[in-house]
C-alpha positions as CSV (number, residue, x, y, z in Angstrom):
1,M,92.5,97.4,100.0
2,N,95.9,96.9,101.5
3,R,95.9,100.3,102.7
4,H,97.2,99.5,106.3
5,L,100.4,98.2,104.9
6,F,100.9,101.1,102.4
7,G,100.2,103.1,105.3
8,M,102.7,101.7,107.7
9,G,105.2,101.9,105.1
10,V,104.6,105.6,104.5
11,L,105.1,106.1,108.3
12,L,108.4,104.0,108.6
13,A,109.4,106.0,105.9
14,L,108.6,109.7,107.3
15,T,109.9,108.5,110.5
16,F,113.5,107.6,109.2
17,T,113.1,111.3,107.2
18,I,113.2,112.8,110.4
19,M,115.7,110.7,112.3
20,F,118.2,110.9,109.1
21,A,117.4,114.7,108.8
22,V,118.0,115.3,112.7
23,T,121.4,113.6,112.2
24,A,122.3,115.4,109.7
25,V,121.9,118.7,111.1
26,A,123.4,117.2,114.8
27,M,126.4,116.6,112.2
28,V,126.7,120.3,110.8
29,F,126.4,121.8,114.5
30,V,129.0,119.4,115.8
31,S,131.4,120.0,112.9
32,V,131.1,124.1,112.9
33,P,133.7,124.4,115.5
34,R,136.0,122.1,114.0
35,G,135.9,123.5,110.4
36,F,134.4,120.9,107.6
37,S,136.6,118.7,106.4
38,V,136.4,116.3,103.5
39,G,135.5,113.5,105.8
40,A,133.1,115.7,107.6
41,I,131.2,116.2,104.6
42,S,131.4,113.3,103.2
43,A,129.7,111.8,106.8
44,M,126.9,114.4,106.8
45,A,126.0,113.7,102.9
46,V,125.4,110.0,104.0
47,P,122.1,110.7,106.6
48,A,121.2,113.7,104.5
49,V,121.0,111.8,100.8
50,S,119.4,109.1,103.2
51,S,116.8,111.7,104.7
52,L,115.7,112.6,101.1
53,V,115.2,109.4,99.9
54,F,112.7,108.1,102.4
55,L,111.1,111.6,102.2
56,Y,110.7,110.6,98.2
57,L,109.7,107.3,99.1
58,G,107.0,108.7,101.9
59,I,105.6,111.2,99.1
60,R,105.8,108.7,96.2
61,F,103.6,105.9,97.9
62,G,101.9,108.0,100.4
63,R,99.9,110.6,98.0
64,G,97.6,107.8,97.2
65,E,96.8,106.7,100.7
66,F,96.9,110.0,102.8
67,F,95.2,113.2,102.2
68,S,93.6,111.4,99.1
69,Y,90.3,109.6,98.8
70,S,89.1,107.0,101.6
71,R,88.5,104.8,98.5
72,F,88.6,104.5,95.0
73,P,85.2,102.9,93.7
74,V,84.1,101.1,90.4
75,R,80.9,101.1,89.2
76,F,79.2,98.4,86.7
77,S,76.0,99.9,84.9
78,Y,74.4,97.3,83.5
79,A,71.6,100.0,82.1
80,D,74.3,101.6,79.8
81,Q,76.7,98.6,79.8
82,K,79.8,100.3,81.0
83,V,82.4,100.7,83.6
84,Y,83.2,103.5,85.3
85,A,86.2,103.6,87.4
86,L,87.3,106.6,89.9
87,C,91.1,107.3,89.9
88,R,93.0,109.9,91.9
89,R,91.7,113.3,93.4
90,P,91.5,115.9,90.6
91,C,94.8,117.9,90.2
92,R,96.2,120.2,87.7
93,L,97.7,117.2,85.5
94,W,93.9,116.8,84.6
95,V,93.2,120.3,83.6
96,R,96.3,120.1,81.2
97,G,94.3,116.9,80.1
98,K,96.9,114.3,80.9
99,L,94.9,112.6,83.4
100,K,91.5,112.2,83.9
101,P,89.5,111.7,87.4
102,V,87.3,108.9,85.8
103,E,88.4,106.3,83.4
104,T,85.4,104.8,81.6
105,C,85.1,101.7,79.4
106,H,82.5,100.3,77.0
107,W,81.2,96.4,78.3
108,D,81.7,95.4,74.4
109,S,84.0,94.1,71.8
110,S,86.1,97.8,71.8
111,S,87.3,96.9,75.3
112,I,89.8,94.1,76.2
113,F,89.8,92.7,79.3
114,C,92.9,91.1,80.7
115,V,94.4,89.2,83.8
116,H,97.8,90.9,84.4
117,R,100.5,89.4,86.4
118,E,103.2,91.5,88.0
119,V,106.4,89.2,88.9
120,D,107.2,89.9,92.4
121,V,109.3,88.0,95.2
122,P,108.6,86.0,97.0
123,I,104.7,85.7,95.0
124,D,103.3,87.5,92.3
125,H,100.4,89.9,92.1
126,Y,97.4,89.8,89.6
127,T,95.0,92.3,88.8
128,I,92.4,92.6,86.0
129,R,93.3,95.5,83.5
130,C,91.0,97.1,80.8
131,Y,92.4,98.3,77.4
132,R,90.2,100.7,75.4
133,T,90.8,100.5,71.6
134,D,89.4,102.8,68.9
135,N,87.9,101.5,65.4
136,D,90.9,100.3,63.6
137,G,91.9,98.0,67.3
138,I,94.9,100.2,68.5
139,V,95.1,100.5,72.3
140,T,94.2,103.7,73.4
141,G,94.4,103.5,77.0
142,A,94.2,101.1,79.9
143,F,93.5,100.9,83.3
144,T,93.1,98.7,86.5
145,I,89.4,97.2,87.6
146,G,89.4,96.4,91.5
147,R,92.1,95.4,93.8
148,D,95.4,93.6,93.3
149,W,95.3,90.1,94.6
150,D,98.3,87.8,95.8
151,G,99.6,84.4,94.4
152,I,97.5,81.6,93.4
153,E,94.9,81.6,95.8
154,G,94.1,85.2,95.2
155,L,94.3,84.8,91.7
156,G,91.4,82.2,92.2
157,E,89.6,84.9,94.0
158,L,90.4,87.2,91.3
159,L,88.5,85.2,88.4
160,A,85.7,84.4,90.7
161,Q,85.2,88.2,91.1
162,W,85.6,88.1,87.7
163,N,82.9,85.7,86.8
164,Y,80.7,87.8,89.2
165,W,81.1,90.7,86.9
166,C,80.5,89.0,83.8
167,C,77.6,87.6,85.2
168,Y,76.2,90.8,86.7
169,M,76.8,92.8,83.3
170,N,75.6,90.0,80.8
171,Q,72.5,88.8,82.8
172,G,71.4,91.2,85.1
173,P,71.3,91.8,88.5
174,A,68.7,89.2,89.2
175,A,71.4,86.2,88.0
176,V,74.0,86.9,90.6
177,P,73.7,85.7,94.1
178,K,74.6,88.3,97.4
179,P,78.5,88.4,97.7
180,V,80.3,87.3,100.3
181,L,80.6,90.6,101.9
182,F,79.4,94.2,102.2
183,L,81.8,96.3,103.4
184,P,80.9,99.7,105.2
185,T,81.2,102.7,102.8
186,N,82.4,105.0,106.1
187,E,84.7,103.1,107.9
188,T,84.9,102.9,111.5
189,P,88.3,102.7,113.7
190,H,86.5,99.4,114.9
191,E,86.3,98.2,111.4
192,S,89.5,99.5,110.4
193,F,90.8,96.9,113.3
194,L,88.8,94.4,112.2
195,Y,90.0,94.4,108.5
196,C,93.4,94.1,109.7
197,V,92.7,90.8,111.6
198,Y,90.6,89.2,108.7
199,A,92.7,90.4,105.9
200,T,95.9,88.5,107.4
201,D,93.9,85.3,107.6
202,F,90.0,85.3,107.4
203,N,90.1,81.6,109.0
204,A,92.2,82.3,111.1
205,S,91.9,80.5,114.7
206,P,91.0,82.9,118.2
207,G,94.6,81.9,119.7
208,F,96.1,83.0,116.5
209,R,94.5,86.5,116.5
210,I,95.0,86.6,120.4
211,A,98.8,86.0,120.1
212,F,99.2,88.4,117.2
213,L,96.4,91.4,118.7
214,P,99.4,94.0,119.1
215,M,100.6,93.6,115.4
216,F,96.7,94.1,114.6
217,I,96.2,97.0,116.4
218,L,99.8,98.6,115.1
219,L,98.7,97.6,111.4
220,A,95.6,99.4,112.1
221,I,96.9,102.7,113.2
222,P,98.1,104.0,109.8
223,R,94.8,102.7,108.5
224,I,92.8,104.6,110.7
225,L,95.3,108.1,109.9
226,A,94.7,107.6,106.1
227,L,91.1,107.4,106.1
228,W,91.1,110.2,108.9
229,T,93.0,112.4,106.4
230,S,90.9,111.4,103.0
231,R,87.9,112.6,101.8
232,E,84.9,110.6,100.9
233,P,84.7,110.0,96.9
234,V,83.2,112.3,94.5
235,W,81.9,111.5,90.9
236,P,81.1,114.0,88.4
237,D,77.3,115.0,88.1
238,E,76.6,113.1,84.8
239,I,77.8,109.5,86.1
240,A,76.4,110.3,89.4
241,R,72.9,111.0,87.4
242,R,73.8,107.9,84.9
243,C,74.1,105.4,88.2
244,E,71.4,106.8,90.3
245,V,69.7,103.8,92.1
246,D,65.8,103.7,92.1
247,P,64.6,104.1,96.0
248,D,62.3,100.7,95.0
249,D,64.8,99.0,93.0
250,P,64.1,95.3,94.6
251,F,68.1,94.6,93.8
252,D,69.4,97.6,96.1
253,E,71.7,96.3,98.8
254,P,72.6,95.9,101.5
255,R,69.4,96.5,103.1
256,G,66.9,95.2,105.8
257,D,68.7,92.4,107.8
258,T,71.9,92.3,105.5
259,P,74.9,92.5,107.5
260,V,77.4,94.8,106.8
261,G,81.1,94.6,107.9
262,W,83.3,92.0,108.7
263,H,82.0,91.4,112.3
264,A,78.2,91.4,111.9
265,T,78.7,89.1,108.5
266,T,80.9,86.4,110.4
267,M,78.3,86.6,113.3
268,S,75.5,86.4,110.6
269,K,76.8,83.4,108.8
270,V,77.6,81.3,112.2
271,A,73.8,82.0,113.4
272,G,73.1,80.9,109.8
273,R,70.9,84.3,109.1
274,Y,73.7,84.7,105.8
275,P,74.3,82.3,103.5
276,T,78.0,80.6,103.5
277,D,78.3,79.1,100.2
278,L,77.1,81.7,97.5
279,R,78.7,80.0,94.6
280,R,76.4,79.3,91.5
281,P,77.3,77.5,88.6
282,T,78.4,78.9,85.6
283,E,76.0,78.7,82.2
284,G,78.1,76.7,79.6
285,W,81.4,76.6,81.7
286,A,83.7,74.0,80.1
287,G,86.8,74.6,82.5
288,D,88.0,73.0,85.6
289,T,85.6,73.6,88.6
290,N,88.4,73.1,91.1
291,C,89.0,76.8,91.8
292,R,92.4,76.7,92.7
293,A,93.5,73.8,89.8
294,N,91.8,76.8,87.5
295,A,94.0,79.4,89.1
296,L,97.1,77.4,88.2
297,R,96.1,77.0,84.5
298,W,95.5,80.7,84.1
299,A,99.1,81.2,86.0
300,E,100.9,79.3,83.0
301,D,102.1,81.0,80.1
302,V,100.7,78.7,77.3
303,V,97.2,78.4,77.1
304,K,95.7,75.0,76.9
305,P,92.2,75.1,75.6
306,V,89.9,72.6,76.4
307,V,88.8,71.9,73.1
308,P,92.0,70.8,70.9
309,V,92.3,73.0,68.2
310,P,94.9,73.3,65.4
311,A,98.3,74.0,66.3
312,Q,98.8,77.4,64.5
313,R,95.7,78.6,66.1
314,A,97.6,78.2,69.5
315,C,98.5,81.5,71.4
316,R,100.8,82.7,74.5
317,V,99.1,85.2,76.9
């Protein structure tokens, strides 16, 4: 989801790589007539090492953004009661059995789903992780489902997304409302630009967007380049066959007048053609109904159950 930010960081790293490499080569040519003293060698080592460091950073963080998949989708199969997550593009490591192109977990007691917090400055990052267990309850593997969310506001969105998935997998497609937004599978440069605009602040004023228009254009460039160098994701034939959608499926979306993309959805909401409040009450919900207050409780280290329990049963998360 934050491909424009990672892409910008990768392009900056490669730019610094070239700058330091050119500086190191120029210093070598300058030092040839004078001889390579200890001071000259030490001076040349600084840009040379810096170039290698930035090159490593560019490759380390860019291999999943450039020349990769355009997206890494997750499929929730209500019929199979399984979750399929597409990982990085196939490579030799998968042939050796160290990695798999698709992670699969069962939607039952053999899988443990947790909110994972990555402590960072200035805000923490949150993701949903799935842990697979064997018959003895020992964890045999783990992977992340969906995107990462930032801060308490992001944690609230993550919990809402999790409730949406639970409602679908437990009750079926008829029980869930339409999502807030349908993103196009084939993102155009225009949609990439709008993504950078809306991802920065969805409710920003027109004045704010006009003032920061150069920044949005600058962020859209690495996102467009990353998508241009990447390919469409390919599911294994067996999973594609299992998740094939019936053409007559009444819940197949988006279709008809359902808007797709940031601009189309926003205009449809303004015109009243697409619902703005898609929330539904969760049956049996006993927690806090305020999204932010509920997120703050999840962010705490100690569980505070709604129903009092004996002290020895209280646990940490």
